[in-house]
N, CA and C atoms as a LAMMPS dump frame, in Angstrom:
ITEM: TIMESTEP
0
ITEM: NUMBER OF ATOMS
234
ITEM: BOX BOUNDS ff ff ff
-5.0000000000000000e+02 5.0000000000000000e+02
-5.0000000000000000e+02 5.0000000000000000e+02
-5.0000000000000000e+02 5.0000000000000000e+02
ITEM: ATOMS id mol type element x y z
1 1 1 N 0.832 -1.165 0
2 1 2 C 0 0 0
3 1 3 C 0.882 1.236 0
4 2 1 N 0.36 2.334 -0.478
5 2 2 C 1.103 3.594 -0.487
6 2 3 C 0.54 4.475 0.616
7 3 1 N 1.442 5.003 1.421
8 3 2 C 1.064 5.886 2.518
9 3 3 C 1.863 7.169 2.444
10 4 1 N 1.366 8.201 3.09
11 4 2 C 2.177 9.391 3.304
12 4 3 C 3.219 9.043 4.351
13 5 1 N 4.39 9.62 4.252
14 5 2 C 5.499 9.249 5.147
15 5 3 C 5.128 9.411 6.619
16 6 1 N 4.327 10.427 6.952
17 6 2 C 4.008 10.642 8.369
18 6 3 C 3.086 9.565 8.928
19 7 1 N 2.538 8.689 8.091
20 7 2 C 1.646 7.629 8.547
21 7 3 C 2.378 6.323 8.856
22 8 1 N 3.681 6.255 8.55
23 8 2 C 4.468 5.042 8.8
24 8 3 C 4.696 4.894 10.299
25 9 1 N 4.6 3.666 10.787
26 9 2 C 4.785 3.384 12.213
27 9 3 C 5.824 2.272 12.378
28 10 1 N 6.439 2.184 13.567
29 10 2 C 7.378 1.089 13.816
30 10 3 C 6.712 -0.266 13.552
31 11 1 N 7.474 -1.156 12.926
32 11 2 C 6.958 -2.471 12.58
33 11 3 C 6.566 -2.58 11.116
34 12 1 N 6.311 -1.439 10.448
35 12 2 C 5.99 -1.476 9.028
36 12 3 C 7.211 -1.914 8.22
37 13 1 N 6.964 -2.493 7.071
38 13 2 C 8.021 -2.905 6.163
39 13 3 C 8.02 -1.936 4.99
40 14 1 N 9.074 -1.142 4.86
41 14 2 C 9.209 -0.203 3.747
42 14 3 C 9.723 -0.986 2.551
43 15 1 N 8.959 -0.97 1.453
44 15 2 C 9.339 -1.777 0.3
45 15 3 C 9.806 -0.929 -0.873
46 16 1 N 9.898 0.376 -0.685
47 16 2 C 10.469 1.251 -1.697
48 16 3 C 11.833 1.714 -1.215
49 17 1 N 12.539 2.475 -2.008
50 17 2 C 13.83 3.059 -1.616
51 17 3 C 14.868 1.984 -1.312
52 18 1 N 15.025 1.02 -2.191
53 18 2 C 16.042 -0.015 -1.989
54 18 3 C 15.427 -1.313 -1.498
55 19 1 N 16.217 -2.085 -0.779
56 19 2 C 15.742 -3.366 -0.256
57 19 3 C 14.659 -3.154 0.79
58 20 1 N 13.717 -4.112 0.933
59 20 2 C 12.701 -4.013 1.983
60 20 3 C 13.362 -3.949 3.362
61 21 1 N 12.866 -3.046 4.207
62 21 2 C 13.453 -2.862 5.536
63 21 3 C 12.35 -2.656 6.566
64 22 1 N 12.531 -3.251 7.76
65 22 2 C 11.582 -3.063 8.851
66 22 3 C 11.892 -1.776 9.604
67 23 1 N 10.859 -0.992 9.847
68 23 2 C 10.997 0.276 10.556
69 23 3 C 11.121 0 12.055
70 24 1 N 12.183 0.522 12.643
71 24 2 C 12.418 0.372 14.086
72 24 3 C 11.843 1.565 14.849
73 25 1 N 12.001 2.763 14.316
74 25 2 C 11.524 3.981 14.983
75 25 3 C 11.219 5.039 13.928
76 26 1 N 10.308 5.94 14.27
77 26 2 C 9.929 7.037 13.386
78 26 3 C 9.877 8.309 14.219
79 27 1 N 10.414 9.39 13.654
80 27 2 C 10.324 10.68 14.34
81 27 3 C 10.147 11.784 13.304
82 28 1 N 9.626 12.913 13.734
83 28 2 C 9.511 14.057 12.84
84 28 3 C 10.484 15.135 13.297
85 29 1 N 10.968 15.88 12.328
86 29 2 C 11.876 16.995 12.607
87 29 3 C 11.418 18.19 11.787
88 30 1 N 11.373 19.353 12.4
89 30 2 C 10.954 20.583 11.729
90 30 3 C 12.123 21.177 10.966
91 31 1 N 11.892 21.52 9.7
92 31 2 C 12.917 22.17 8.896
93 31 3 C 12.851 23.675 9.103
94 32 1 N 13.869 24.385 8.651
95 32 2 C 13.916 25.839 8.819
96 32 3 C 12.798 26.543 8.045
97 33 1 N 12.258 25.889 7.006
98 33 2 C 11.166 26.504 6.246
99 33 3 C 9.792 26.216 6.851
100 34 1 N 9.772 25.538 8.001
101 34 2 C 8.523 25.272 8.706
102 34 3 C 7.866 23.948 8.355
103 35 1 N 8.336 23.274 7.332
104 35 2 C 7.763 21.977 6.963
105 35 3 C 8.373 20.878 7.831
106 36 1 N 7.71 19.726 7.862
107 36 2 C 8.185 18.606 8.667
108 36 3 C 8.834 17.546 7.794
109 37 1 N 9.912 16.963 8.294
110 37 2 C 10.525 15.774 7.718
111 37 3 C 10.185 14.595 8.613
112 38 1 N 10.097 13.418 8.014
113 38 2 C 9.942 12.177 8.764
114 38 3 C 11.247 11.419 8.627
115 39 1 N 11.808 11.001 9.758
116 39 2 C 13.042 10.222 9.76
117 39 3 C 12.682 8.821 10.246
118 40 1 N 12.909 7.831 9.374
119 40 2 C 12.646 6.44 9.722
120 40 3 C 13.959 5.749 10.007
121 41 1 N 14.026 5.094 11.148
122 41 2 C 15.2 4.304 11.5
123 41 3 C 14.856 2.836 11.293
124 42 1 N 15.832 2.113 10.751
125 42 2 C 15.618 0.708 10.413
126 42 3 C 16.489 -0.185 11.276
127 43 1 N 16.103 -1.474 11.337
128 43 2 C 16.832 -2.437 12.162
129 43 3 C 18.236 -2.698 11.64
130 44 1 N 18.423 -2.605 10.322
131 44 2 C 19.697 -3.057 9.773
132 44 3 C 20.29 -2.154 8.698
133 45 1 N 19.909 -0.871 8.674
134 45 2 C 20.519 0.024 7.691
135 45 3 C 20.382 1.48 8.14
136 46 1 N 20.897 2.371 7.317
137 46 2 C 20.917 3.79 7.651
138 46 3 C 19.502 4.387 7.633
139 47 1 N 19.274 5.495 8.338
140 47 2 C 17.946 6.129 8.369
141 47 3 C 17.558 6.697 7.013
142 48 1 N 16.259 6.89 6.841
143 48 2 C 15.708 7.482 5.631
144 48 3 C 14.945 8.741 6.034
145 49 1 N 15.248 9.857 5.385
146 49 2 C 14.579 11.13 5.666
147 49 3 C 13.716 11.503 4.465
148 50 1 N 12.429 11.745 4.714
149 50 2 C 11.497 12.135 3.666
150 50 3 C 10.672 13.318 4.137
151 51 1 N 10.146 14.082 3.195
152 51 2 C 9.151 15.094 3.533
153 51 3 C 7.939 14.357 4.096
154 52 1 N 7.295 14.927 5.089
155 52 2 C 6.177 14.257 5.755
156 52 3 C 5.054 13.895 4.807
157 53 1 N 4.93 14.622 3.692
158 53 2 C 3.839 14.353 2.754
159 53 3 C 4.272 13.587 1.509
160 54 1 N 5.519 13.08 1.481
161 54 2 C 5.947 12.191 0.405
162 54 3 C 5.207 10.861 0.551
163 55 1 N 4.963 10.199 -0.573
164 55 2 C 4.349 8.873 -0.494
165 55 3 C 5.441 7.809 -0.51
166 56 1 N 5.134 6.692 0.141
167 56 2 C 6.089 5.591 0.246
168 56 3 C 5.311 4.283 0.258
169 57 1 N 5.887 3.233 -0.329
170 57 2 C 5.241 1.917 -0.347
171 57 3 C 5.632 1.158 0.913
172 58 1 N 4.633 0.644 1.604
173 58 2 C 4.876 -0.108 2.838
174 58 3 C 3.956 -1.314 2.894
175 59 1 N 4.347 -2.271 3.706
176 59 2 C 3.489 -3.391 4.069
177 59 3 C 3.328 -3.325 5.581
178 60 1 N 2.091 -3.286 6.018
179 60 2 C 1.821 -3.208 7.457
180 60 3 C 2.156 -4.534 8.123
181 61 1 N 2.708 -4.441 9.343
182 61 2 C 3.007 -5.665 10.093
183 61 3 C 1.689 -6.265 10.56
184 62 1 N 1.712 -7.518 10.883
185 62 2 C 0.492 -8.192 11.331
186 62 3 C 0.391 -8.109 12.848
187 63 1 N 0.296 -6.901 13.338
188 63 2 C 0.142 -6.728 14.778
189 63 3 C -1.342 -6.837 15.124
190 64 1 N -1.664 -7.336 16.313
191 64 2 C -3.073 -7.515 16.671
192 64 3 C -3.786 -6.169 16.82
193 65 1 N -5.037 -6.152 16.43
194 65 2 C -5.854 -4.953 16.598
195 65 3 C -6.369 -4.874 18.023
196 66 1 N -6.58 -3.664 18.537
197 66 2 C -7.15 -3.548 19.883
198 66 3 C -8.583 -4.062 19.884
199 67 1 N -9.081 -4.495 21.035
200 67 2 C -10.462 -4.984 21.085
201 67 3 C -11.439 -3.85 20.772
202 68 1 N -12.589 -4.176 20.202
203 68 2 C -13.557 -3.129 19.889
204 68 3 C -14.096 -2.496 21.165
205 69 1 N -14.438 -1.234 21.07
206 69 2 C -15.005 -0.524 22.219
207 69 3 C -16.515 -0.703 22.194
208 70 1 N -16.986 -1.68 22.931
209 70 2 C -18.414 -1.968 23.006
210 70 3 C -18.916 -1.684 24.412
211 71 1 N -20.167 -1.254 24.542
212 71 2 C -20.685 -1.04 25.902
213 71 3 C -20.73 -2.332 26.678
214 72 1 N -20.452 -2.247 27.962
215 72 2 C -20.506 -3.405 28.832
216 72 3 C -21.965 -3.724 29.133
217 73 1 N -22.387 -4.965 28.877
218 73 2 C -23.791 -5.278 29.139
219 73 3 C -24.093 -5.239 30.637
220 74 1 N -25.216 -4.703 30.975
221 74 2 C -25.651 -4.654 32.384
222 74 3 C -26.475 -5.878 32.714
223 75 1 N -27.009 -5.927 33.933
224 75 2 C -27.846 -7.073 34.307
225 75 3 C -29.133 -7.076 33.483
226 76 1 N -29.662 -8.258 33.211
227 76 2 C -30.891 -8.324 32.414
228 76 3 C -32.06 -7.625 33.125
229 77 1 N -32.92 -7.007 32.335
230 77 2 C -34.098 -6.328 32.904
231 77 3 C -35.138 -7.364 33.262
232 78 1 N -35.865 -7.103 34.368
233 78 2 C -36.886 -8.062 34.804
234 78 3 C -38.246 -7.657 34.345
């Protein structure tokens, strides 16, 4: 899937910009012109710096989703 760089999270697999690499950490840095850069750190290679609104190809990791937020059922009505 293609995402904006600021949407990448640790655990994603970046499949563009060379060999596929797992993202270890992501941070943003403000440039002097006021725009944001996204810096992705990888487990086994040098960091990648992109404009926050650049698109990048990634594969999401298969991390479990949080449980749905459902109301807790109360006691049955009589």
